[in-house]
PyMOL CGO cylinders between C-alpha atoms (Angstrom):
from pymol import cmd
from pymol.cgo import CYLINDER

trace = [
    CYLINDER, 4.21, 11.30, 13.76, 2.32, 8.69, 12.66, 0.3, 1, 1, 1, 1, 1, 1,
    CYLINDER, 2.32, 8.69, 12.66, -0.20, 9.05, 10.06, 0.3, 1, 1, 1, 1, 1, 1,
    CYLINDER, -0.20, 9.05, 10.06, -3.60, 7.53, 11.29, 0.3, 1, 1, 1, 1, 1, 1,
    CYLINDER, -3.60, 7.53, 11.29, -4.73, 4.18, 10.33, 0.3, 1, 1, 1, 1, 1, 1,
    CYLINDER, -4.73, 4.18, 10.33, -8.18, 1.61, 10.33, 0.3, 1, 1, 1, 1, 1, 1,
    CYLINDER, -8.18, 1.61, 10.33, -7.68, -1.52, 11.24, 0.3, 1, 1, 1, 1, 1, 1,
    CYLINDER, -7.68, -1.52, 11.24, -9.48, -5.36, 10.16, 0.3, 1, 1, 1, 1, 1, 1,
    CYLINDER, -9.48, -5.36, 10.16, -9.38, -8.29, 10.60, 0.3, 1, 1, 1, 1, 1, 1,
    CYLINDER, -9.38, -8.29, 10.60, -10.48, -10.52, 7.26, 0.3, 1, 1, 1, 1, 1, 1,
    CYLINDER, -10.48, -10.52, 7.26, -14.27, -8.32, 7.19, 0.3, 1, 1, 1, 1, 1, 1,
    CYLINDER, -14.27, -8.32, 7.19, -14.69, -6.84, 10.94, 0.3, 1, 1, 1, 1, 1, 1,
    CYLINDER, -14.69, -6.84, 10.94, -13.03, -4.00, 11.97, 0.3, 1, 1, 1, 1, 1, 1,
    CYLINDER, -13.03, -4.00, 11.97, -10.60, -3.13, 14.93, 0.3, 1, 1, 1, 1, 1, 1,
    CYLINDER, -10.60, -3.13, 14.93, -11.67, -0.54, 18.06, 0.3, 1, 1, 1, 1, 1, 1,
    CYLINDER, -11.67, -0.54, 18.06, -10.08, 0.61, 20.68, 0.3, 1, 1, 1, 1, 1, 1,
    CYLINDER, -10.08, 0.61, 20.68, -11.36, -2.08, 23.66, 0.3, 1, 1, 1, 1, 1, 1,
    CYLINDER, -11.36, -2.08, 23.66, -11.38, 0.83, 26.24, 0.3, 1, 1, 1, 1, 1, 1,
    CYLINDER, -11.38, 0.83, 26.24, -12.38, 3.57, 24.38, 0.3, 1, 1, 1, 1, 1, 1,
    CYLINDER, -12.38, 3.57, 24.38, -14.22, 2.41, 21.04, 0.3, 1, 1, 1, 1, 1, 1,
    CYLINDER, -14.22, 2.41, 21.04, -12.57, 4.19, 19.18, 0.3, 1, 1, 1, 1, 1, 1,
    CYLINDER, -12.57, 4.19, 19.18, -11.51, 3.15, 15.63, 0.3, 1, 1, 1, 1, 1, 1,
    CYLINDER, -11.51, 3.15, 15.63, -8.58, 5.03, 14.95, 0.3, 1, 1, 1, 1, 1, 1,
    CYLINDER, -8.58, 5.03, 14.95, -4.92, 3.71, 15.48, 0.3, 1, 1, 1, 1, 1, 1,
    CYLINDER, -4.92, 3.71, 15.48, -0.80, 4.72, 14.84, 0.3, 1, 1, 1, 1, 1, 1,
    CYLINDER, -0.80, 4.72, 14.84, 1.13, 1.31, 13.74, 0.3, 1, 1, 1, 1, 1, 1,
    CYLINDER, 1.13, 1.31, 13.74, 4.61, 0.73, 15.29, 0.3, 1, 1, 1, 1, 1, 1,
    CYLINDER, 4.61, 0.73, 15.29, 6.49, -2.96, 15.05, 0.3, 1, 1, 1, 1, 1, 1,
    CYLINDER, 6.49, -2.96, 15.05, 6.72, -4.92, 18.91, 0.3, 1, 1, 1, 1, 1, 1,
    CYLINDER, 6.72, -4.92, 18.91, 9.14, -6.40, 19.70, 0.3, 1, 1, 1, 1, 1, 1,
    CYLINDER, 9.14, -6.40, 19.70, 7.96, -9.58, 22.43, 0.3, 1, 1, 1, 1, 1, 1,
    CYLINDER, 7.96, -9.58, 22.43, 11.10, -10.50, 24.27, 0.3, 1, 1, 1, 1, 1, 1,
    CYLINDER, 11.10, -10.50, 24.27, 11.48, -13.52, 26.12, 0.3, 1, 1, 1, 1, 1, 1,
    CYLINDER, 11.48, -13.52, 26.12, 14.38, -13.94, 29.76, 0.3, 1, 1, 1, 1, 1, 1,
    CYLINDER, 14.38, -13.94, 29.76, 16.00, -16.13, 27.70, 0.3, 1, 1, 1, 1, 1, 1,
    CYLINDER, 16.00, -16.13, 27.70, 17.50, -14.61, 24.56, 0.3, 1, 1, 1, 1, 1, 1,
    CYLINDER, 17.50, -14.61, 24.56, 17.61, -11.13, 27.30, 0.3, 1, 1, 1, 1, 1, 1,
    CYLINDER, 17.61, -11.13, 27.30, 20.17, -13.35, 28.86, 0.3, 1, 1, 1, 1, 1, 1,
    CYLINDER, 20.17, -13.35, 28.86, 21.91, -15.06, 26.00, 0.3, 1, 1, 1, 1, 1, 1,
    CYLINDER, 21.91, -15.06, 26.00, 22.22, -11.30, 24.01, 0.3, 1, 1, 1, 1, 1, 1,
    CYLINDER, 22.22, -11.30, 24.01, 19.94, -12.80, 21.10, 0.3, 1, 1, 1, 1, 1, 1,
    CYLINDER, 19.94, -12.80, 21.10, 16.69, -10.19, 21.74, 0.3, 1, 1, 1, 1, 1, 1,
    CYLINDER, 16.69, -10.19, 21.74, 17.34, -8.87, 18.56, 0.3, 1, 1, 1, 1, 1, 1,
    CYLINDER, 17.34, -8.87, 18.56, 15.92, -12.45, 17.09, 0.3, 1, 1, 1, 1, 1, 1,
    CYLINDER, 15.92, -12.45, 17.09, 12.85, -12.28, 19.06, 0.3, 1, 1, 1, 1, 1, 1,
    CYLINDER, 12.85, -12.28, 19.06, 9.41, -12.24, 17.98, 0.3, 1, 1, 1, 1, 1, 1,
    CYLINDER, 9.41, -12.24, 17.98, 7.92, -9.22, 17.06, 0.3, 1, 1, 1, 1, 1, 1,
    CYLINDER, 7.92, -9.22, 17.06, 3.85, -8.19, 16.85, 0.3, 1, 1, 1, 1, 1, 1,
    CYLINDER, 3.85, -8.19, 16.85, 1.89, -5.18, 14.93, 0.3, 1, 1, 1, 1, 1, 1,
    CYLINDER, 1.89, -5.18, 14.93, 0.81, -2.97, 17.25, 0.3, 1, 1, 1, 1, 1, 1,
    CYLINDER, 0.81, -2.97, 17.25, -2.08, -0.87, 16.75, 0.3, 1, 1, 1, 1, 1, 1,
    CYLINDER, -2.08, -0.87, 16.75, -2.27, 2.23, 19.93, 0.3, 1, 1, 1, 1, 1, 1,
    CYLINDER, -2.27, 2.23, 19.93, -4.84, 3.91, 19.72, 0.3, 1, 1, 1, 1, 1, 1,
    CYLINDER, -4.84, 3.91, 19.72, -5.53, 7.62, 18.67, 0.3, 1, 1, 1, 1, 1, 1,
    CYLINDER, -5.53, 7.62, 18.67, -7.48, 8.74, 21.44, 0.3, 1, 1, 1, 1, 1, 1,
    CYLINDER, -7.48, 8.74, 21.44, -6.71, 7.09, 24.96, 0.3, 1, 1, 1, 1, 1, 1,
    CYLINDER, -6.71, 7.09, 24.96, -3.02, 5.27, 23.84, 0.3, 1, 1, 1, 1, 1, 1,
    CYLINDER, -3.02, 5.27, 23.84, -3.96, 1.73, 24.67, 0.3, 1, 1, 1, 1, 1, 1,
    CYLINDER, -3.96, 1.73, 24.67, -2.17, -0.67, 22.82, 0.3, 1, 1, 1, 1, 1, 1,
    CYLINDER, -2.17, -0.67, 22.82, -3.25, -3.46, 21.39, 0.3, 1, 1, 1, 1, 1, 1,
    CYLINDER, -3.25, -3.46, 21.39, -0.78, -6.48, 20.19, 0.3, 1, 1, 1, 1, 1, 1,
    CYLINDER, -0.78, -6.48, 20.19, -1.64, -9.02, 17.30, 0.3, 1, 1, 1, 1, 1, 1,
    CYLINDER, -1.64, -9.02, 17.30, 0.53, -11.76, 16.08, 0.3, 1, 1, 1, 1, 1, 1,
    CYLINDER, 0.53, -11.76, 16.08, -2.21, -12.29, 13.52, 0.3, 1, 1, 1, 1, 1, 1,
    CYLINDER, -2.21, -12.29, 13.52, -0.62, -11.60, 9.95, 0.3, 1, 1, 1, 1, 1, 1,
    CYLINDER, -0.62, -11.60, 9.95, -3.84, -10.74, 8.34, 0.3, 1, 1, 1, 1, 1, 1,
    CYLINDER, -3.84, -10.74, 8.34, -4.35, -7.98, 10.29, 0.3, 1, 1, 1, 1, 1, 1,
    CYLINDER, -4.35, -7.98, 10.29, -4.40, -5.51, 7.38, 0.3, 1, 1, 1, 1, 1, 1,
    CYLINDER, -4.40, -5.51, 7.38, -4.37, -1.66, 8.08, 0.3, 1, 1, 1, 1, 1, 1,
    CYLINDER, -4.37, -1.66, 8.08, -6.28, 1.61, 6.08, 0.3, 1, 1, 1, 1, 1, 1,
    CYLINDER, -6.28, 1.61, 6.08, -4.34, 4.76, 5.60, 0.3, 1, 1, 1, 1, 1, 1,
    CYLINDER, -4.34, 4.76, 5.60, -6.82, 7.72, 6.46, 0.3, 1, 1, 1, 1, 1, 1,
    CYLINDER, -6.82, 7.72, 6.46, -7.11, 10.46, 3.55, 0.3, 1, 1, 1, 1, 1, 1,
    CYLINDER, -7.11, 10.46, 3.55, -6.69, 13.51, 4.99, 0.3, 1, 1, 1, 1, 1, 1,
]
cmd.load_cgo(trace, "trace")
């Protein structure tokens, strides 16, 4: 299972829009487009950083590459 992380953009910490939690798990998410799917080129679609809330599971998508992740020490 993925390790929990905290995230920020610049100095602003990111919190869940639904439950206000500050712990997430991270994964890359493909932003599929109809045209690329039609031509069997989905592999070339842009991707985003997905932060999945550790508490409620809400998925936050960020295309901003300035997002910083902080591993939580156990």
